[in-house]
Structures are given as structure tokens and as C-alpha cells.
C-alpha positions in Angstrom: -14.4 -23.1 12.2 -12.0 -26.1 10.6 -9.1 -26.3 8.8 -11.4 -26.5 5.2 -13.5 -24.1 5.9 -11.2 -21.4 7.0 -8.8 -22.1 3.9 -11.9 -21.9 1.4 -12.6 -18.2 3.7 -9.2 -16.8 3.0 -9.6 -18.6 -0.9 -12.7 -16.2 -1.3 -11.1 -13.4 0.2 -8.0 -13.4 -2.6 -10.0 -13.9 -5.3 -13.5 -11.7 -4.5 -14.0 -8.2 -5.5 -13.1 -5.2 -3.2 -15.4 -1.8 -3.7 -13.7 0.5 -6.1 -12.3 3.7 -4.3 -13.3 7.1 -4.7 -12.0 9.1 -8.0 -10.2 11.5 -5.5 -8.1 8.7 -3.7 -7.4 7.2 -6.8 -6.2 10.8 -7.7 -4.6 11.4 -4.9 -2.3 8.3 -5.6 -1.3 9.3 -8.9 0.3 12.4 -8.2 2.1 11.1 -5.3 3.5 8.3 -7.5 4.5 11.0 -9.6 6.0 13.1 -6.7 8.4 9.6 -6.3 9.3 9.5 -10.0 10.1 13.8 -11.4 12.1 15.0 -8.7 15.9 13.5 -9.2 16.7 13.2 -5.5 13.9 11.4 -4.9 13.5 9.1 -8.5 17.4 7.8 -7.2 15.7 6.1 -4.4 12.6 5.1 -5.3 14.2 3.4 -8.7 15.3 0.5 -6.9 11.6 -0.3 -7.1 12.0 0.1 -10.8 15.0 -2.1 -10.9 13.3 -5.0 -9.1 10.6 -5.2 -11.9 13.0 -4.7 -14.5 15.4 -7.5 -13.6 11.9 -9.8 -12.1 11.2 -9.4 -15.8 14.4 -10.8 -17.5 14.6 -13.5 -14.4 10.5 -14.7 -15.1 11.0 -14.8 -19.3 14.3 -16.2 -18.9 12.4 -19.5 -17.4 9.5 -19.3 -19.6 11.7 -19.4 -22.4 13.3 -23.0 -20.9 16.5 -20.9 -19.7 18.2 -21.9 -16.5 18.4 -19.1 -14.2 21.6 -18.7 -12.1 20.7 -15.6 -9.7 19.7 -11.7 -9.2 21.7 -9.0 -7.7 20.2 -5.4 -7.0 22.7 -3.0 -6.6 22.8 0.5 -3.9 23.3 2.2 -7.4 19.9 1.0 -8.6 21.4 -1.0 -11.2 21.1 -5.1 -11.3 22.0 -7.7 -13.2 20.2 -11.3 -14.1 22.2 -14.2 -15.1 20.7 -17.1 -16.8 22.3 -19.4 -18.8 21.2 -21.3 -22.0 21.6 -20.7 -25.9 23.3 -17.2 -26.7 21.1 -16.5 -29.5 17.6 -17.3 -30.3 14.1 -16.2 -29.2 14.2 -17.6 -26.0 17.5 -15.2 -25.6 15.6 -12.3 -27.6 12.7 -12.2 -25.7 14.3 -12.4 -22.2 16.6 -9.4 -22.9 13.6 -7.2 -24.1 11.9 -8.1 -21.5 13.7 -5.6 -18.4 12.7 -2.3 -19.8 9.4 -3.2 -20.7 8.3 -5.3 -17.4 7.5 -2.4 -15.1 5.2 -0.6 -17.5 3.4 -4.1 -18.3 3.5 -5.0 -14.5 1.6 -2.0 -14.1 -1.2 -2.7 -16.8 -1.9 -5.7 -15.1 -2.0 -4.4 -12.0 -4.4 -1.9 -13.4 -6.7 -4.0 -15.0 -7.0 -6.1 -12.0 -7.6 -2.7 -10.2 -10.3 -1.9 -12.8 -11.9 -5.6 -11.9 -11.9 -5.1 -8.4 -9.2 -7.2 -7.1 -7.5 -5.6 -4.9 -6.3 -8.3 -2.5 -5.4 -10.3 -5.2 -3.1 -8.3 -7.0 -1.6 -7.3 -3.3 -1.3 -11.4 -2.7 -0.1 -11.5 -6.2 3.2 -9.1 -5.7 3.8 -10.5 -2.7 4.5 -14.3 -4.3 6.4 -12.8 -7.2 8.6 -11.3 -4.6 8.9 -14.4 -2.4 10.1 -16.4 -5.3 12.4 -13.2 -6.5 13.9 -13.4 -2.9 15.0 -17.4 -3.3 16.9 -15.9 -6.6 18.8 -13.0 -4.8 22.7 -13.8 -4.8 23.9 -10.4 -3.1 22.8 -9.0 0.4 21.3 -5.4 -0.7 19.5 -7.4 -3.1 18.1 -9.5 -0.5 17.5 -6.6 1.7 15.9 -4.6 -0.6 13.1 -7.3 -1.7 12.6 -8.2 1.7 11.6 -4.8 2.5 9.4 -4.5 -0.6 7.7 -7.5 0.7 7.3 -6.8 4.0 5.2 -3.9 3.1 3.0 -5.4 0.8 2.3 -8.5 3.5 1.9 -5.2 6.2 -0.9 -3.9 4.6 -2.3 -7.2 3.2 -2.9 -8.2 7.1 -2.7 -5.0 9.2 -4.9 -2.2 7.3 -7.9 -1.6 6.1 -9.6 -1.8 2.4 -9.2 2.0 1.9 -5.7 2.3 3.0 -5.3 -1.1 0.6 -6.8 0.8 -2.2 -4.5 3.8 -1.7 -1.5 1.2 -1.2 -2.4 -0.6 -4.3 -3.3 2.7 -6.8 0.2 3.9 -5.5 2.1 1.0 -6.6 0.3 0.7 -10.1 0.6 4.3 -10.8 4.2 4.3 -10.0 4.9 1.2 -12.1 3.1 2.6 -15.2 5.0 6.1 -14.4 8.0 4.9 -13.2 8.4 2.4 -15.9 8.6 5.7 -18.1 11.3 6.9 -17.6 14.4 4.6 -17.7 14.4 4.3 -21.3 14.6 8.3 -22.1 17.3 7.7 -19.1 19.2 5.1 -21.6 18.8 7.3 -24.8 20.3 10.0 -22.8 23.2 7.7 -21.5 23.8 6.3 -25.3 23.8 9.9 -26.7 26.9 10.5 -24.6 28.6 6.9 -25.0 27.4 5.5 -22.1 25.9 2.1 -21.1 27.5 0.4 -24.3 26.4 -3.1 -23.6 22.4 -2.5 -22.5 20.1 -4.0 -23.6 19.0 -2.6 -26.4 22.7 -2.7 -27.6 22.8 -6.5 -26.8 18.9 -6.8 -28.5 20.6 -5.2 -31.7 23.8 -7.8 -31.7 21.1 -10.7 -31.1 18.6 -9.5 -34.0 21.0 -7.4 -36.5 18.2 -4.4 -35.6 19.4 -1.0 -34.8 19.3 -0.2 -30.9 17.4 2.8 -31.4 14.8 0.9 -32.6 14.7 -1.3 -29.7 14.7 1.8 -27.5 11.6 3.4 -29.4 9.8 -0.4 -28.2 10.9 0.5 -24.7 9.7 4.2 -25.4 6.5 2.6 -27.1 5.5 -0.2 -24.7 5.9 2.2 -21.1 4.0 4.9 -23.4 0.8 3.1 -24.4 0.8 0.9 -20.8 0.7 4.5 -19.1 -2.1 5.5 -21.5 -3.9 2.5 -20.9 -3.5 1.5 -17.5 -3.8 5.2 -16.4 -7.5 4.9 -18.4 -8.2 1.8 -16.5 -7.5 3.4 -13.3 -9.3 6.5 -13.6 -12.7 4.3 -14.9 -12.6 6.3 -18.0 
């Protein structure tokens, strides 16, 4: 088999469609994802994955809006920081600041659409590519380790497992993003109620737009809940 044939087969494998898993598997992965989000002790660990999506959202929108990305840091307390340079005000800065809390849910929604269309392999490979691109911009050891472990999981599942395991993994990841995207806005709301997080994304957006922080918090809630509703319907085939 020549190299062109191999490349064509690989391309067809990525862009091709895979059969939908059974309903029980879709429901089971949703229950497992819920168990990874709800208990606080478990959430303290799994929230790292949501932080990757959060900071990745800031970084991606910063680049798309023409800002210069200096680096990303992920910390063991599940916080993160994305630093970009450019105009300190304007639409690009507003979109960059708004991207963090909405990114996990919107990524989950996009993933649900891909799975509903039967593109399980495309989702796994696309996520691997995004994590590899993000790794280049990580500026601390813990952040690099977290992204490498996440990317490694996608690579191992993509190459070493069969369609059923790949489908279970993909549905579990998408359910987790949809469910995990709902909790951080509520956590931020609780912190602000007790005087914490004075420099949160909502407060930065308020300074940029003169729109109260609670309005931006409401937007985060709307995006996460609507994404969960729409994405859940896609995953369940409703």
C-alpha cells in the first residue's frame, strides 16, 4: 500500500461516520459524567478538565480577535490564567473575556452535534489537535502535565480501542463538558455574593462594557443551561 492510499484511508477514517451507540450506553455515560461533576470531592479533581476548556476558550478567541497570546497557566487549585496582548478595550477584549465561562458548554454543544452526526472519530482527533495546540502555549509544569495527560487519554482511546469504547469515551467527555459547564457560573455567583473573586471575568466584562456583572453572570447561566438542554437532546436522539 503506497503512502497516498494510506493517507486517503486515514482521512476517510477521520471524516467518515460511525454507528450510533445504544441508548443505554448514552444514558450510562451521562450518569457517570454527572457523578464526576456533582460530589464536591470528585469535582475538585475533575474541574481541572473544565479549566482546560475555560482557558482554552480565552486563548482561542484572543487569537481569533487578533490579540497576541503570551501564554496559559493552569494551577493545582483548578484556577487558570490566560495572558494576551492587544487593545485593553474594544470588542476583541470583550469577546476574549466572555469566552472562558461559556467555552466548556459551547465545546460540549459542538461535540454533541458531531456525535449526533456520527462523527465520533472526528471529535476524538479534533480534541487531540486542540489540546496539542494548547500545550504549546502552556507556561507552567502543572499545566503542561494536565494537558499532556488529557491529550494522552484521547490518543490512547483513538488508537488502541474499538468503536464501542471510543463511543463511550466520546459521549462521556461531551456529557461532562455539558454538565460541568453549568457548575462554574454558580460557583462564581456564590463567591461574589460573599465578596470573593473581585477580578472575575464577569467583573472584567462589567468594567469593559459598563454592564453590571450580574448581567454577564446571567449570560453565562443561559449559555450553559441552553447548551446542556440542546446538547442533551442531540446526544439522546430526541
